[in-house]
C-alpha positions as CSV (number, residue, x, y, z in Angstrom):
1,M,15.3,16.2,13.7
2,P,12.9,13.3,13.3
3,R,9.6,13.6,15.0
4,I,9.1,10.1,16.0
5,L,11.7,7.8,14.1
6,T,15.2,7.3,15.0
7,D,18.0,8.6,13.0
8,D,18.8,5.0,12.2
9,Q,15.2,3.9,11.3
10,V,15.3,7.0,8.7
11,T,18.7,5.8,7.4
12,Q,17.4,2.3,7.2
13,F,14.4,3.4,5.2
14,R,16.7,5.3,2.9
15,L,19.1,2.5,2.4
16,N,16.5,-0.4,2.1
17,G,13.4,1.4,1.1
18,H,11.1,0.0,3.8
19,I,11.0,-0.2,7.6
20,S,8.3,-1.9,9.9
21,V,7.1,0.1,13.2
22,E,5.4,-2.5,15.5
23,D,2.3,-1.5,17.6
24,V,1.6,1.8,16.0
25,L,-2.1,1.5,16.6
26,T,-3.7,0.5,19.9
27,P,-6.1,-3.0,19.9
28,D,-9.1,-0.7,20.0
29,E,-8.2,1.2,17.2
30,V,-7.4,-1.9,15.0
31,G,-10.7,-3.5,16.2
32,A,-12.6,-0.2,15.0
33,L,-11.0,-0.4,11.7
34,A,-11.3,-4.0,11.1
35,E,-15.1,-3.8,11.9
36,H,-15.5,-0.8,9.7
37,C,-13.5,-2.3,6.7
38,D,-15.9,-5.3,6.8
39,F,-18.9,-3.2,6.5
40,I,-17.5,-1.5,3.7
41,A,-16.7,-4.9,1.9
42,T,-20.4,-5.6,2.5
43,G,-21.2,-3.0,-0.1
44,A,-23.9,-1.7,2.2
45,A,-22.2,1.6,2.7
46,D,-24.1,3.9,0.5
47,H,-21.1,6.9,0.4
48,I,-18.7,4.2,-1.1
49,P,-19.1,3.8,-5.0
50,D,-19.5,0.4,-6.2
51,T,-16.2,1.0,-8.3
52,S,-14.3,1.3,-5.3
53,I,-14.9,-2.6,-4.4
54,Q,-12.9,-5.2,-6.6
55,L,-13.7,-9.2,-5.9
56,E,-11.4,-11.8,-6.4
57,K,-11.0,-13.1,-9.8
58,V,-12.8,-16.4,-9.1
59,F,-15.9,-14.4,-8.2
60,R,-15.5,-11.8,-10.8
61,E,-15.6,-14.4,-13.8
62,G,-17.7,-16.5,-12.1
63,E,-15.8,-19.5,-11.6
64,R,-17.1,-19.4,-7.9
65,E,-20.1,-18.4,-6.3
66,V,-20.4,-15.7,-4.0
67,E,-21.5,-17.0,-0.7
68,D,-20.0,-14.5,1.8
69,Q,-19.5,-11.0,0.2
70,V,-17.0,-9.9,2.5
71,L,-14.7,-12.9,2.0
72,S,-15.3,-12.6,-1.6
73,V,-13.4,-9.2,-1.8
74,R,-10.0,-8.8,-3.1
75,K,-9.4,-5.0,-3.0
76,L,-11.2,-1.8,-1.5
77,Y,-9.7,1.6,-2.9
78,N,-10.3,5.2,-3.1
79,L,-12.2,5.0,0.5
80,A,-10.8,8.0,2.7
81,V,-11.7,10.6,0.3
82,Y,-15.5,9.4,0.8
83,D,-15.4,8.1,4.3
84,D,-14.6,9.9,7.8
85,I,-13.3,6.8,9.7
86,M,-11.0,5.8,6.8
87,W,-9.7,9.6,6.7
88,S,-9.2,9.7,10.5
89,H,-7.0,6.8,9.8
90,V,-5.0,8.5,7.1
91,T,-4.5,11.5,9.2
92,H,-3.7,9.6,12.7
93,P,-0.8,11.5,14.2
94,K,1.3,8.8,14.8
95,I,1.1,7.5,11.4
96,V,1.7,11.1,9.7
97,D,4.5,12.0,12.1
98,I,6.3,8.7,10.8
99,I,5.5,9.8,7.1
100,A,6.7,13.2,7.9
101,D,10.2,11.8,9.1
102,L,10.7,9.5,6.2
103,L,9.6,12.4,3.4
104,D,11.5,15.2,5.6
105,T,8.4,17.7,5.5
106,D,5.2,18.4,7.2
107,D,3.6,19.4,3.8
108,L,1.8,16.1,2.7
109,K,-1.2,14.8,0.5
110,L,-2.7,11.7,0.2
111,Y,-2.1,10.2,-3.2
112,G,-4.6,7.2,-2.6
113,D,-5.5,4.4,-0.5
114,Q,-6.4,0.8,-0.8
115,L,-7.4,-2.0,1.6
116,F,-6.4,-5.6,0.7
117,M,-8.4,-8.1,2.1
118,K,-6.9,-11.5,1.1
119,A,-9.4,-14.0,2.4
120,P,-8.2,-17.5,3.3
121,E,-8.0,-20.0,0.3
122,T,-9.0,-17.5,-2.4
123,G,-6.7,-14.7,-1.4
124,T,-4.3,-14.6,-4.4
125,A,-0.8,-13.4,-4.5
126,Q,0.4,-10.1,-6.1
127,G,3.6,-10.3,-8.2
128,W,6.9,-8.3,-7.7
129,H,6.2,-4.5,-8.8
130,Q,7.0,-0.9,-8.0
131,D,4.1,1.4,-7.1
132,S,5.5,4.2,-9.2
133,A,5.2,2.0,-12.2
134,S,1.6,2.8,-11.9
135,W,1.6,6.2,-10.4
136,R,4.1,7.3,-13.0
137,D,2.4,10.7,-13.2
138,I,3.4,11.7,-9.8
139,L,6.9,13.4,-9.8
140,P,9.2,12.9,-8.1
141,M,8.6,9.2,-7.7
142,D,9.2,9.5,-4.0
143,L,6.1,8.7,-2.3
144,V,5.9,6.5,0.8
145,S,2.9,4.0,1.7
146,A,1.9,3.0,5.3
147,W,0.8,-0.4,5.2
148,T,-1.2,-1.3,8.4
149,A,-1.9,-4.8,9.4
150,I,-5.6,-5.3,10.2
151,D,-4.8,-8.7,11.1
152,D,-1.4,-10.6,11.9
153,A,0.6,-10.9,8.4
154,T,2.7,-13.9,8.2
155,S,4.6,-15.7,5.7
156,E,1.5,-18.3,5.4
157,N,-1.0,-15.9,5.1
158,G,0.5,-13.6,2.7
159,C,2.5,-10.7,4.3
160,L,4.5,-8.3,2.1
161,N,8.1,-9.2,1.2
162,F,10.5,-6.6,-0.2
163,A,13.6,-6.6,-2.5
164,P,15.7,-4.0,-0.2
165,G,17.6,-1.4,-1.9
166,T,15.7,-1.8,-5.4
167,H,14.1,1.7,-5.1
168,R,17.5,3.1,-5.7
169,W,17.3,1.6,-9.4
170,G,14.9,3.9,-10.5
171,M,11.6,3.2,-12.1
172,M,11.7,0.2,-14.3
173,G,8.1,-1.0,-14.9
174,A,6.5,-4.3,-15.8
175,T,7.3,-3.8,-19.5
176,A,10.9,-3.4,-18.7
177,L,11.1,-6.8,-16.9
178,R,9.0,-9.0,-19.0
179,A,10.5,-12.2,-20.3
180,G,12.7,-11.4,-23.7
181,T,14.1,-7.9,-22.3
182,R,17.5,-7.2,-21.1
183,A,16.2,-6.2,-17.7
184,A,14.3,-9.8,-17.3
185,P,17.2,-11.4,-15.4
186,I,16.6,-8.9,-12.4
187,L,13.0,-10.3,-12.1
188,E,14.2,-13.8,-12.3
189,D,16.8,-13.1,-9.5
190,M,13.9,-11.7,-7.1
191,E,11.7,-14.6,-8.0
192,S,14.5,-17.3,-7.5
193,G,16.3,-15.8,-4.5
194,G,19.3,-14.5,-6.1
195,W,18.7,-11.1,-5.2
196,P,17.9,-10.8,-1.3
197,V,14.2,-11.1,-0.4
198,V,13.1,-10.0,3.1
199,P,9.5,-10.9,4.4
200,A,7.7,-8.3,6.5
201,P,5.5,-10.2,9.1
202,L,3.5,-7.9,11.2
203,R,1.5,-8.1,14.4
204,A,-2.0,-6.3,14.1
205,G,-1.6,-2.8,14.5
206,S,1.8,-2.5,13.4
207,I,2.6,-0.8,10.0
208,S,5.1,-1.3,7.3
209,F,6.4,1.8,5.5
210,H,7.8,1.5,2.0
211,H,9.1,3.7,-0.9
212,S,7.0,3.8,-4.1
213,L,10.1,2.4,-6.0
214,V,11.1,-0.5,-3.9
215,F,10.1,-3.7,-5.4
216,H,7.8,-5.7,-3.3
217,Q,5.0,-8.7,-3.4
218,S,2.9,-10.9,-1.6
219,N,2.1,-14.6,-1.8
220,A,-1.3,-16.2,-1.9
221,N,-2.9,-16.7,1.4
222,L,-2.4,-20.5,2.0
223,S,-3.8,-20.5,5.7
224,G,-7.2,-20.7,7.3
225,R,-6.7,-17.1,8.6
226,R,-7.4,-13.7,7.3
227,R,-4.9,-11.0,6.3
228,R,-6.4,-7.6,5.9
229,G,-4.2,-4.7,5.1
230,Y,-5.0,-1.1,4.7
231,A,-2.5,0.8,2.7
232,T,-2.4,4.6,2.7
233,H,-0.1,6.6,0.0
234,Y,1.5,9.6,0.8
235,M,3.5,12.2,-1.1
236,R,4.9,15.9,-0.6
237,A,2.5,18.7,-1.3
238,T,5.3,20.0,-3.6
239,S,4.8,17.0,-6.1
240,V,3.9,17.6,-9.4
241,K,1.2,15.7,-11.6
242,D,2.4,15.5,-15.2
243,E,-0.7,16.0,-17.2
244,A,1.1,14.5,-20.3
245,V,0.9,10.9,-18.8
246,T,-2.7,9.9,-19.7
247,D,-2.3,6.0,-18.8
248,A,-2.0,6.3,-15.1
249,P,-4.9,5.6,-12.6
250,K,-7.5,8.4,-12.7
251,M,-7.7,9.4,-9.1
252,P,-9.8,11.7,-6.9
253,L,-8.8,15.1,-5.9
254,F,-5.7,14.9,-3.6
255,K,-6.6,15.8,-0.1
256,Q,-4.5,17.7,2.2
257,V,-3.2,15.4,5.3
258,R,-1.0,18.2,7.1
259,G,1.1,21.4,6.4
260,K,0.8,23.7,3.4
261,S,-0.6,23.3,0.1
262,F,1.1,25.1,-3.1
263,K,0.1,26.5,-6.2
264,G,0.7,24.5,-9.5
265,R,1.5,21.5,-7.5
266,V,-0.4,18.4,-6.3
């Protein structure tokens, strides 16, 4: 039996590859998370390596001068393995209960985490992609991400957009979809509206859960409002890491979130 979701919510996730759950966090929890995320983005958190902070391209390449460090950051990643506050979010019982419902197990590990800052004006778009196209050394390709809205996420400031059902196509990857390949029309359909695209606006404190194979993207932030989202990526503790795959991201050791670990698995 589901721990927190309804049977219908689990079914919708399996059909579409994503669901949204409103108001998972309290306003106080969201406020504390927002404050701590901005502190990390300043670069003043000595326990977070510099390699976990990525600026927007215009600042990385010197096209614009950094006037506000926090508003210059595009992404922060691999935070929870170093930071107790971020780890407490990863292991938040409400979030983990939903992940357990979607993966049908309490034996869970964290693959990684990413904090997307998407500042006003300079917050750039992220094109259509499948997460497992990058995480292709983790098998089965059946991970679930919890994307927590720290600010209200809207179409104007760059909420996530999903192509429902595409997780059932299997892993395609960027190479298979590029211009000139037989699969290229699929990407063209998503970009032109030929394949259904569903926006996932969220109130702050709400969470979008998505499968690692569902195609998704986000547009540039065209508003005057921030759009911060903290994505935590979960996998079954029975997953396998394929050591023969050498071009996947180099991740820290996978930490146990709940339940048991298994010899020879992640």
